[in-house]
Structure formats: structure tokens, C-alpha cells
NULUMRO-589228 format. One record per residue: x, y, z of N, C-alpha, C in turn; residue number from 1. Coordinates in Angstrom, 2 decimals. Example, Ala and Ser with C-alpha at 12.3 -4.5 7.8 and 13.67 -1.06 7.14 Angstrom:
<atoms>
       nxx       nyy       nzz      caxx      cayy      cazz       cxx       cyy       czz   seq
     13.19     -5.69      7.80     12.30     -4.50      7.80     13.20     -3.30      7.80     1
     12.85     -2.25      7.08     13.67     -1.06      7.14     12.90      0.03      7.87     2
</atoms>
This chain:
<atoms>
       nxx       nyy       nzz      caxx      cayy      cazz       cxx       cyy       czz   seq
     -7.00     -7.21     30.09     -6.65     -6.31     28.62     -8.18     -6.00     27.76     1
     -7.94     -4.91     27.60     -8.78     -4.09     26.81     -8.78     -3.48     25.37     2
     -9.75     -4.02     24.49     -9.92     -3.50     23.02    -10.14     -2.28     23.21     3
     -8.96     -1.64     22.78     -8.31     -0.43     22.15     -9.61      0.33     21.22     4
    -10.63     -0.10     20.38    -11.46      0.45     20.00    -12.52      0.68     20.65     5
    -12.79      0.14     21.27    -14.62      0.56     22.02    -14.61     -0.57     23.54     6
    -13.84      0.03     24.06    -12.77     -0.47     26.02    -13.63     -1.41     25.85     7
    -13.58     -2.74     25.49    -14.72     -4.03     25.67    -13.32     -3.82     26.72     8
    -13.43     -5.05     28.05    -12.48     -5.69     28.88    -12.39     -7.15     28.73     9
    -11.42     -7.53     28.12    -11.28     -8.86     27.78    -10.55     -9.61     28.71    10
    -10.71    -11.07     29.11     -9.86    -11.45     30.17     -9.41    -10.76     30.97    11
    -10.22    -10.98     32.45    -11.15    -10.23     33.58     -9.65    -11.07     34.52    12
     -9.75    -10.32     35.54     -9.02    -11.09     36.77     -7.56    -11.29     36.13    13
     -6.72    -11.31     35.42     -5.80    -12.45     34.97     -4.70    -12.11     36.04    14
     -4.11    -13.82     36.20     -3.39    -13.61     37.15     -2.22    -13.96     36.89    15
     -1.22    -13.34     37.53      0.33    -13.29     37.05      0.99    -14.33     36.73    16
      2.14    -13.87     35.70      2.91    -15.12     35.71      2.51    -16.01     34.62    17
      1.03    -15.62     34.22      0.71    -16.74     33.50      1.48    -17.47     32.41    18
      1.68    -18.86     31.99      3.08    -19.50     30.84      2.37    -20.21     30.24    19
      2.45    -20.37     29.05      1.89    -21.25     28.03      2.53    -21.82     27.21    20
      2.25    -22.95     26.77      2.99    -24.33     25.55      2.86    -23.38     24.40    21
      3.77    -23.37     23.87      3.08    -22.61     22.42      3.30    -24.18     21.55    22
      1.82    -25.14     20.46      1.95    -25.74     20.55      2.27    -26.03     19.03    23
      2.83    -27.20     18.67      3.52    -27.62     17.48      2.28    -27.84     16.40    24
      1.92    -27.23     15.24      0.24    -27.65     14.30      0.84    -29.38     14.12    25
     -0.47    -29.68     14.31     -0.57    -31.28     13.76     -0.96    -31.36     12.38    26
     -0.49    -31.94     11.74     -0.87    -32.22      9.85     -2.23    -33.43     10.23    27
     -2.72    -32.57      9.61     -4.19    -33.49      8.87     -4.84    -33.57      7.74    28
     -5.89    -34.27      7.35     -6.69    -34.42      6.38     -6.33    -33.46      5.60    29
     -6.22    -33.11      4.14     -6.18    -31.75      3.78     -5.21    -31.27      3.26    30
     -4.35    -31.45      4.23     -2.97    -30.56      4.06     -2.06    -29.95      3.13    31
     -1.83    -29.14      2.37     -0.01    -29.69      1.59      0.67    -29.61      2.54    32
      1.61    -30.30      2.09      3.00    -30.39      2.77      4.07    -29.90      1.42    33
      4.71    -28.84      2.05      6.43    -28.66      1.75      7.29    -29.13      1.62    34
      7.74    -30.18      1.18      9.83    -31.38      1.61     10.29    -30.58      0.82    35
     11.19    -30.39      1.44     12.54    -29.73      1.01     13.33    -30.65      1.44    36
     14.34    -31.23      0.16     14.95    -31.82      1.01     17.04    -32.18      0.04    37
     17.49    -32.31      1.37     18.99    -31.53      0.28     20.06    -32.72      1.75    38
     21.75    -32.77      1.19     22.37    -33.05      0.97     23.54    -32.37      0.68    39
     24.79    -32.59      1.32     25.74    -32.09      0.40     26.64    -32.59     -0.08    40
     25.34    -33.03     -1.12     25.84    -33.82     -2.48     24.12    -33.66     -2.93    41
     24.50    -33.00     -3.78     22.54    -32.70     -4.36     22.49    -33.56     -4.74    42
     23.30    -33.38     -5.96     22.56    -34.48     -6.87     22.04    -36.05     -6.68    43
     22.43    -36.21     -5.76     21.90    -37.77     -4.96     20.82    -37.62     -4.42    44
     20.36    -36.46     -3.87     18.39    -36.13     -2.88     17.91    -35.45     -4.61    45
     18.28    -34.74     -6.01     18.18    -34.15     -6.65     16.10    -35.17     -7.03    46
     16.61    -36.29     -6.91     15.25    -36.74     -7.38     14.15    -37.24     -7.01    47
     14.67    -36.68     -5.78     13.01    -36.15     -4.24     12.34    -35.43     -4.28    48
     13.05    -34.55     -4.94     12.36    -33.31     -5.10     11.93    -32.78     -6.34    49
     10.58    -32.29     -6.15      9.89    -31.90     -8.10      9.78    -30.59     -8.15    50
     10.90    -29.69     -7.43     11.37    -28.70     -8.22     12.52    -28.99     -9.36    51
     12.24    -28.08    -10.34     12.41    -28.81    -11.47     13.69    -27.41    -11.82    52
     14.67    -27.37    -12.27     16.52    -26.64    -12.70     15.74    -25.17    -13.04    53
     14.72    -24.81    -13.83     14.51    -23.65    -13.82     14.39    -23.21    -12.57    54
     13.27    -23.43    -11.66     13.17    -22.76    -10.92     13.73    -22.40     -9.65    55
     15.33    -23.25     -9.47     16.66    -23.21     -8.71     17.12    -21.92     -8.76    56
     17.00    -21.30     -7.18     17.62    -20.05     -6.94     17.11    -18.60     -6.98    57
     15.48    -19.53     -7.67     14.41    -18.58     -8.05     13.77    -18.49     -5.90    58
     13.09    -17.66     -6.22     11.78    -16.93     -4.69     10.69    -17.41     -5.28    59
     10.24    -18.34     -5.79      8.64    -18.68     -5.41      7.15    -18.45     -4.28    60
      6.72    -17.45     -4.70      5.48    -17.42     -3.66      4.79    -18.01     -2.85    61
      4.07    -18.06     -1.67      3.01    -19.48     -1.60      1.77    -19.88     -2.02    62
      1.42    -18.97     -3.25      0.79    -19.74     -4.05      1.13    -20.95     -5.54    63
      2.75    -20.40     -5.64      3.06    -21.82     -6.68      3.83    -22.57     -6.31    64
      4.00    -22.04     -4.64      4.72    -23.36     -3.40      3.93    -24.60     -3.86    65
      2.43    -24.44     -3.47      1.15    -25.15     -3.60      1.12    -26.09     -4.70    66
      1.68    -25.65     -5.66      1.83    -26.46     -6.47      2.47    -27.82     -6.38    67
      3.88    -28.19     -5.92      4.68    -28.44     -5.80      4.77    -28.94     -3.93    68
      3.41    -28.90     -3.79      3.30    -29.62     -2.08      2.85    -31.06     -2.57    69
      2.70    -31.64     -1.30      2.43    -33.03     -1.53      0.74    -33.08     -0.39    70
     -0.28    -33.84     -1.07     -1.43    -33.14     -0.25     -2.06    -34.88      0.30    71
     -2.22    -34.33      2.05     -3.00    -35.78      2.65     -3.48    -36.30      2.39    72
     -3.52    -37.54      1.95     -4.82    -37.94      1.77     -6.30    -38.66      2.22    73
     -6.70    -39.11      2.08     -7.95    -39.18      3.29     -7.46    -40.59      3.84    74
     -6.79    -41.71      3.56     -6.06    -42.00      4.32     -4.85    -42.05      5.59    75
     -3.80    -40.16      5.30     -3.33    -39.51      6.01     -1.38    -40.16      5.18    76
     -1.36    -40.45      4.40     -0.80    -40.30      3.87     -0.34    -39.13      2.40    77
      1.47    -39.26      2.74      1.69    -38.21      1.24      2.54    -39.50      0.66    78
      2.57    -38.28     -0.59      3.15    -39.20     -1.64      4.61    -39.64     -2.19    79
      5.59    -39.56     -2.27      7.08    -38.88     -2.16      7.75    -39.74     -3.39    80
      8.55    -38.99     -4.27      8.79    -39.68     -5.44     10.02    -40.47     -4.68    81
     10.06    -42.03     -5.33     10.84    -42.81     -5.38     10.44    -43.27     -3.43    82
      9.78    -42.24     -2.39     10.17    -43.41     -1.09      9.01    -43.22     -1.01    83
      7.61    -43.44     -1.79      6.09    -43.73     -1.53      5.44    -43.06     -0.62    84
      4.41    -43.57     -0.33      3.30    -43.13      0.71      4.65    -43.05      2.37    85
      4.21    -42.01      2.78      4.54    -41.68      4.35      3.31    -41.56      5.04    86
      3.47    -41.87      6.43      2.31    -41.73      7.03      2.78    -39.94      7.30    87
      1.77    -38.94      7.03      2.13    -37.92      7.56      0.91    -37.40      8.71    88
     -0.58    -38.16      8.59     -2.07    -37.17      9.57     -0.90    -37.68     11.01    89
     -1.29    -36.89     11.99     -1.18    -36.75     13.14     -0.24    -36.00     13.71    90
      1.35    -36.18     13.01      2.47    -35.43     13.28      2.68    -34.60     13.22    91
      3.38    -33.76     13.74      3.98    -32.17     13.95      4.81    -32.21     11.99    92
      5.72    -31.37     11.53      6.59    -30.84     10.98      7.40    -31.87     11.06    93
      7.80    -31.72     12.86      9.90    -32.12     13.37      9.51    -33.50     12.36    94
      8.34    -33.98     13.42      8.31    -35.54     13.29      8.79    -36.29     11.48    95
      7.49    -35.60     10.98      7.59    -35.91      9.58      8.74    -35.41      8.72    96
      9.54    -34.88      8.84     10.95    -34.81      8.82     11.58    -35.56      9.35    97
     11.78    -36.16     10.25     12.07    -36.93     10.46     11.97    -38.46     10.55    98
     11.13    -38.96     10.02     10.10    -39.99      9.55     10.94    -40.17      8.05    99
     10.42    -39.05      7.12     11.33    -39.17      5.93     13.01    -39.36      5.78   100
     13.01    -38.64      7.20     15.04    -39.08      7.16     14.92    -40.58      6.80   101
     14.21    -41.24      7.87     14.93    -42.64      7.76     14.73    -43.08      6.47   102
     14.05    -42.61      5.63     13.42    -43.35      4.32     15.05    -42.84      3.43   103
     14.56    -42.08      3.60     16.07    -41.20      2.41     17.35    -41.79      3.17   104
     17.26    -42.05      4.03     19.20    -42.90      4.61     18.94    -44.11      3.47   105
     18.34    -44.45      3.32     18.74    -46.28      2.45     18.68    -45.67      0.80   106
     18.79    -44.04      0.31     19.87    -43.79     -0.51     20.96    -42.67     -0.59   107
     20.49    -42.35      0.04     21.44    -40.90      0.33     22.69    -41.05      2.04   108
     23.38    -40.35      2.03     24.56    -40.22      3.39     23.94    -38.56      4.15   109
     23.43    -39.05      5.55     23.16    -37.02      5.69     22.33    -36.77      5.05   110
     21.05    -37.26      4.83     19.84    -36.00      4.29     20.03    -34.85      5.44   111
     19.05    -34.14      5.11     18.24    -33.17      5.53     16.86    -32.62      5.14   112
     16.27    -32.31      6.11     14.71    -32.50      4.96     13.78    -31.13      6.93   113
     13.44    -30.84      5.42     12.35    -29.15      6.08     11.01    -29.72      5.49   114
     10.18    -29.51      6.44      8.55    -30.02      6.23      8.05    -28.77      6.41   115
      6.72    -28.26      5.67      5.94    -27.26      5.90      4.53    -27.43      5.58   116
      4.13    -26.92      6.66      2.08    -26.82      5.96      1.88    -25.63      5.32   117
      1.44    -25.89      3.81      2.04    -24.73      3.38     -0.41    -24.24      3.15   118
     -1.00    -24.86      3.98     -2.04    -24.10      3.89     -2.43    -23.71      5.33   119
     -2.29    -23.26      5.99     -1.91    -23.21      7.11     -2.84    -21.57      7.16   120
     -4.19    -21.53      6.77     -4.91    -19.97      7.09     -5.85    -20.11      8.23   121
     -6.69    -19.42      8.67     -7.43    -19.13      9.61     -8.57    -17.83      8.91   122
     -9.76    -17.77      9.27    -10.72    -16.80      8.70    -11.62    -16.21     10.39   123
    -12.05    -15.19     10.05    -13.09    -14.09     11.22    -13.27    -13.99     10.52   124
    -14.61    -13.80     10.82    -15.93    -13.37     10.20    -16.93    -12.74     11.34   125
    -18.09    -11.84     10.77    -18.61    -10.57     12.03    -18.67     -9.68     12.20   126
    -18.29     -9.45     13.19    -17.78     -7.42     14.39    -16.70     -7.36     14.51   127
    -16.31     -7.14     13.34    -14.63     -6.72     13.29    -14.25     -6.41     12.27   128
    -12.78     -4.76     12.64    -13.29     -3.72     11.30    -12.75     -4.75     10.35   129
    -11.71     -5.58     10.15    -11.30     -6.33      8.65    -11.44     -7.35      9.04   130
    -12.89     -8.05      8.26    -13.17     -9.65      8.26    -12.08     -9.84      7.07   131
    -11.66    -11.39      7.17    -11.69    -12.59      6.32    -10.34    -13.41      6.20   132
     -9.81    -14.20      5.43     -9.45    -14.92      5.73     -7.14    -14.84      5.51   133
     -6.48    -15.28      6.62     -5.35    -15.02      6.60     -4.07    -16.12      6.87   134
     -3.52    -15.90      6.12     -2.00    -16.83      6.48     -1.53    -16.72      7.45   135
     -1.04    -17.94      7.60     -0.26    -18.56      8.54      1.13    -18.53      8.43   136
      2.04    -18.15      8.43      3.27    -18.35      7.87      4.36    -19.08      8.89   137
      4.33    -18.44      9.60      5.28    -19.32     11.02      3.98    -20.64     11.58   138
      3.10    -21.05     10.93      3.01    -22.33     11.02      1.53    -22.28     12.84   139
      1.51    -20.83     13.93      1.08    -20.55     14.85      0.78    -19.49     15.16   140
     -0.51    -18.82     15.46     -1.12    -18.09     16.03     -2.01    -18.09     16.51   141
     -2.58    -17.24     17.92     -3.32    -17.46     18.91     -4.81    -16.83     18.71   142
     -5.45    -16.73     19.15     -7.27    -15.74     19.11     -6.27    -14.61     18.65   143
     -5.94    -14.21     20.40     -5.88    -12.69     20.41     -4.93    -12.04     19.23   144
     -4.14    -13.08     18.51     -3.22    -11.89     18.08     -3.96    -12.45     15.99   145
     -5.34    -13.45     15.92     -6.11    -12.84     14.88     -6.29    -11.77     15.06   146
     -7.45    -11.52     16.36     -8.36    -10.18     16.32     -7.49     -8.73     16.22   147
     -5.73     -8.90     16.04     -5.32     -7.65     15.97     -4.81     -7.70     14.75   148
     -4.83     -8.60     13.74     -4.83     -8.38     12.95     -6.32     -8.40     11.49   149
     -7.09     -8.74     12.51     -8.47     -8.21     11.43     -9.02     -6.50     12.56   150
     -7.88     -6.06     13.07     -8.25     -4.73     13.12     -9.20     -4.65     14.79   151
     -8.99     -5.50     15.47    -10.08     -5.68     16.09    -11.85     -4.95     15.98   152
    -12.14     -5.83     17.33    -13.23     -5.77     17.56    -14.40     -4.36     17.10   153
    -15.38     -4.68     17.04    -16.12     -3.50     16.45    -17.43     -3.04     17.45   154
    -17.16     -1.80     17.47    -17.77     -1.67     18.87    -19.78     -2.57     19.44   155
    -20.20     -3.12     17.93    -21.46     -4.41     18.86    -20.75     -5.23     18.79   156
    -19.81     -5.78     18.97    -19.34     -6.85     19.31    -19.71     -8.10     20.34   157
    -19.42     -9.13     20.43    -20.40     -9.77     21.68    -18.87    -10.50     21.90   158
    -18.11     -9.98     23.09    -16.66    -11.37     23.35    -17.56    -12.12     24.10   159
    -17.98    -12.67     24.66    -18.46    -13.35     25.30    -19.21    -14.13     24.86   160
    -19.12    -14.43     23.74    -19.93    -16.32     23.17    -19.27    -15.99     21.67   161
    -18.21    -15.95     21.43    -17.59    -15.98     20.60    -17.66    -17.37     19.61   162
    -18.23    -17.84     18.46    -17.84    -18.78     17.66    -16.78    -19.21     17.11   163
    -16.04    -20.53     17.00    -15.03    -20.91     16.80    -15.54    -22.36     16.42   164
    -15.41    -22.68     14.59    -15.42    -23.39     13.97    -14.46    -24.74     12.86   165
    -14.02    -25.54     13.83    -12.46    -26.07     13.78    -13.07    -27.52     12.80   166
    -12.25    -27.67     12.06    -12.28    -29.33     11.08    -11.28    -30.38     12.48   167
    -11.55    -31.67     12.54    -11.40    -32.38     13.62    -10.82    -33.55     12.99   168
    -10.36    -34.62     12.26    -10.70    -35.76     11.87    -11.79    -36.82     10.86   169
    -11.42    -34.98     10.01    -12.65    -35.27      8.66    -14.40    -34.92      9.49   170
    -14.59    -33.89     10.67    -15.75    -33.89     11.06    -15.23    -32.02     11.99   171
    -16.68    -31.73     11.50    -17.16    -30.54     11.95    -17.09    -30.37     13.31   172
    -16.85    -29.30     14.08    -16.77    -29.26     15.97    -17.41    -27.39     15.51   173
    -18.42    -27.05     16.50    -18.66    -25.79     16.77    -18.50    -25.46     18.59   174
    -17.79    -24.80     18.95    -17.30    -24.14     20.12    -17.78    -22.69     20.34   175
    -18.13    -21.68     21.75    -19.02    -21.05     22.08    -17.50    -19.92     23.08   176
    -16.62    -19.33     22.90    -15.54    -19.06     22.91    -15.81    -17.42     24.19   177
    -15.92    -17.38     25.19    -15.88    -16.26     26.28    -14.73    -15.46     26.70   178
    -14.52    -14.45     25.82    -13.57    -13.67     25.52    -12.76    -13.18     26.90   179
    -13.82    -12.89     27.85    -13.89    -12.34     29.09    -13.33    -12.98     30.30   180
    -13.00    -13.71     30.09    -12.98    -14.90     31.50    -11.58    -15.27     31.55   181
    -10.10    -15.20     31.57     -9.17    -15.32     31.81     -9.26    -17.11     31.59   182
    -10.41    -17.80     31.98     -9.86    -19.51     31.44     -9.75    -19.58     30.33   183
     -9.88    -18.70     29.07     -9.37    -18.87     27.72     -8.46    -19.23     27.72   184
     -7.42    -18.70     28.26     -6.10    -18.60     27.95     -5.56    -20.26     28.06   185
     -6.15    -20.96     28.93     -6.16    -22.49     29.25     -6.82    -23.14     28.70   186
     -7.24    -22.73     27.76     -8.45    -24.13     26.83     -7.53    -24.29     25.56   187
     -8.51    -25.00     24.65     -8.07    -25.73     23.91     -7.57    -25.19     22.82   188
     -8.43    -23.75     22.57     -8.62    -22.76     21.50     -8.25    -21.24     21.36   189
     -6.80    -20.98     22.32     -6.47    -20.39     22.25     -5.48    -19.95     21.51   190
     -5.07    -21.19     21.09     -3.66    -21.75     19.92     -4.81    -21.88     18.76   191
     -4.33    -20.98     17.56     -5.78    -21.81     16.75     -5.06    -22.82     15.31   192
     -5.81    -23.47     15.07     -5.84    -24.60     14.12     -5.31    -23.83     13.04   193
     -4.67    -25.00     12.11     -5.19    -24.39      9.90     -6.87    -24.77     10.30   194
     -7.25    -23.99      9.00     -8.65    -23.80      8.53     -9.71    -23.26     10.16   195
     -9.23    -22.66     10.94    -10.16    -22.60     12.50    -10.87    -21.23     10.92   196
    -12.13    -21.37     11.50    -13.15    -19.95     11.50    -13.83    -19.82     12.84   197
    -13.70    -18.40     12.25    -14.57    -17.39     13.99    -15.19    -16.94     13.18   198
    -16.27    -16.74     13.95    -17.71    -15.81     13.55    -17.69    -15.23     14.99   199
    -18.01    -13.83     14.95    -18.42    -12.51     15.88    -19.40    -12.16     15.99   200
    -20.50    -12.33     16.83    -21.97    -12.33     16.26    -21.91    -10.73     16.81   201
    -23.01     -9.65     16.76    -23.46     -8.60     17.28    -24.01     -8.67     18.71   202
    -23.67     -8.27     19.71    -23.87     -8.06     21.10    -25.60     -8.47     21.06   203
    -25.95     -8.27     21.97    -27.96     -8.83     22.04    -28.41     -6.76     22.04   204
    -28.17     -6.31     22.84    -28.55     -4.53     22.43    -28.05     -5.19     20.54   205
    -27.71     -5.06     19.96    -27.45     -4.76     18.74    -28.44     -5.83     17.78   206
    -28.21     -6.26     18.45    -29.65     -7.57     17.61    -30.78     -7.09     18.04   207
    -31.06     -6.55     18.77    -32.51     -5.92     19.87    -32.75     -4.81     18.69   208
    -31.82     -3.95     18.44    -32.38     -3.10     17.06    -32.30     -3.49     15.69   209
    -31.14     -3.67     16.13    -31.77     -3.85     14.69    -32.95     -5.28     13.85   210
    -33.75     -5.90     14.67    -34.88     -6.47     14.61    -35.51     -5.66     14.22   211
    -35.96     -4.78     15.32    -36.56     -3.72     15.94    -37.25     -2.73     14.00   212
    -35.48     -2.72     13.67    -35.68     -1.96     11.87    -36.42     -2.62     11.68   213
    -36.08     -4.10     11.82    -36.69     -4.72     10.45    -38.22     -4.89     10.38   214
    -38.48     -4.57     12.31    -39.81     -5.24     12.54    -40.77     -3.87     12.14   215
    -40.14     -2.82     12.19    -40.85     -1.58     11.96    -41.35     -1.35     10.37   216
    -39.82     -1.69      9.89    -39.70     -1.56      7.59    -40.95     -2.49      7.70   217
    -41.26     -3.04      8.55    -41.97     -4.12      8.21    -43.22     -3.92      8.12   218
    -43.78     -3.43      9.15    -45.11     -2.72      9.81    -45.93     -2.09      8.72   219
    -44.16     -0.70      8.84    -44.52      0.52      7.20    -44.77      0.04      6.47   220
    -44.17     -0.77      6.06    -44.24     -1.67      3.94    -45.85     -2.30      4.27   221
    -46.16     -2.26      4.87    -47.98     -3.15      4.95    -48.69     -2.12      5.24   222
    -48.38     -0.73      6.07    -49.02      0.31      6.02    -49.15      0.82      4.94   223
    -48.44      1.10      3.77    -48.18      1.74      2.94    -48.86      0.61      2.22   224
    -48.95      0.03      2.04    -49.37     -1.21      1.21    -51.59     -1.10      0.86   225
    -52.09     -0.90      2.60    -52.99     -1.07      3.30    -53.62      0.14      2.60   226
    -52.46      1.85      2.32    -53.34      3.23      2.13    -53.17      2.78      0.36   227
    -52.13      2.86     -0.14    -52.17      2.36     -2.35    -53.08      1.79     -2.45   228
    -54.12      0.55     -1.35    -54.95      0.19     -2.04    -56.37      0.78     -1.78   229
    -56.57      1.45     -0.25    -57.39      2.16     -0.17    -57.86      3.66     -1.05   230
    -56.89      4.24     -1.65    -56.87      4.90     -2.83    -56.74      4.63     -3.68   231
    -56.89      3.52     -4.48    -57.62      3.10     -5.02    -58.99      2.93     -5.05   232
</atoms>
């Protein structure tokens, strides 16, 4: 695989027929969860939904939907109307939906539950064309897709030591990734998690050049000051 804008080679010597299982997003502390509850008799499930009558039948953008989202608290729970606290931390959205269904069956028949992480986003900084934060609607994004969204590497990027910052169990961990190695495909970092942050640093030649400019600028400034003092 070659980066088209700067001819940097990524994933060297890729073996044939690599198969990867796409993981489901795992809910963690601080996530905002969208919970949509319905049934054949909507009147029996309307009490479990925060959506007001004025919003029914309208299309709301992501930011508006976050106002109705349920926050995963420090204990890993979300607090739903009537149903109370339900454990969400460590579950996929499918498993959380099933857990909510079990509680709903005490109140209504054949409920349908859909859940989604509203604040799934990833960020990329450093030597890319379009650094920034990107929302991930389908709750799944690979490292390579993020690089593509960011417009590819700049010519000064160092793909051999890209840093990923990940929040896990209320702790921050960092890891350096070598994107020139095909082994990265099988790592725990090929598929990104919500709120991952990526930093693409400049290569050694660029760092040396930038340092040389700063050093020479400092020397020139010092010489200029000395000359001014002598003239005075």
C-alpha cells in the first residue's frame, strides 16, 4: 500500500488473503447512548422515551440527539425512565439493547430496542493534510480510513512511529504504531475506539531541519544584539 500524495510505502510485504473480523464498539465510561424504544403499541412504550411529541416525525441532527442521550456514569450505568439503572459499561450496543428488552417485558409485549453511541469520534493531529476530529456514525473506523479522511500524510510525516492515545477504564494509555509493517493489521489498534487520538509526527530529517533553522535563527538574533550594542 502506497500513500498517494507522498509515495511513502505502508504495510510492506502484505501476505495474501488477510481476513480481519470487524469488532463491535464497546461502551465505556462517559459515553452518550441513544436509546430508541418502540413496539406495535407505541402508547405502551412512549413513557420510556425522552422524545417529546413535538419532535416525533422530525429529523434531528446528531448534536440535537445528544441532548436526549443517556450518559454512562462512573459506575458504568445508564439511568432510564421507569426502568432505572442498567449496566452499560463493557457491553456492545446489541447486548445493551437485549438487556433493556428484558426489563421492558415487565411492562410491554414484544418491545423493540435500538441503542447507539452518540459521541463516537476520533481525532488526528500532526503531519496530515486535514487534521481534526471526525464523527463516526456507524461506530466503526479503521486507522487507514481515518488517514484517508484526513487527506493522507504530508510529505514530512513519519509513518514508522505514529502515536495513538487511548482512554481505557478511566486511564490514558499511549502506543506507537509502525504503519510500514503489515503486522499492524493484526494489532489491537488497527480498528479505532471512540475518542482515540492520533498524532503523526514529522520524520527525523524534518525535525533536524526545523531544529537547524531555530538554532540558526537564535544565533543570528544573538549576533544582531551584539552588533547593536557595539554600535551604541
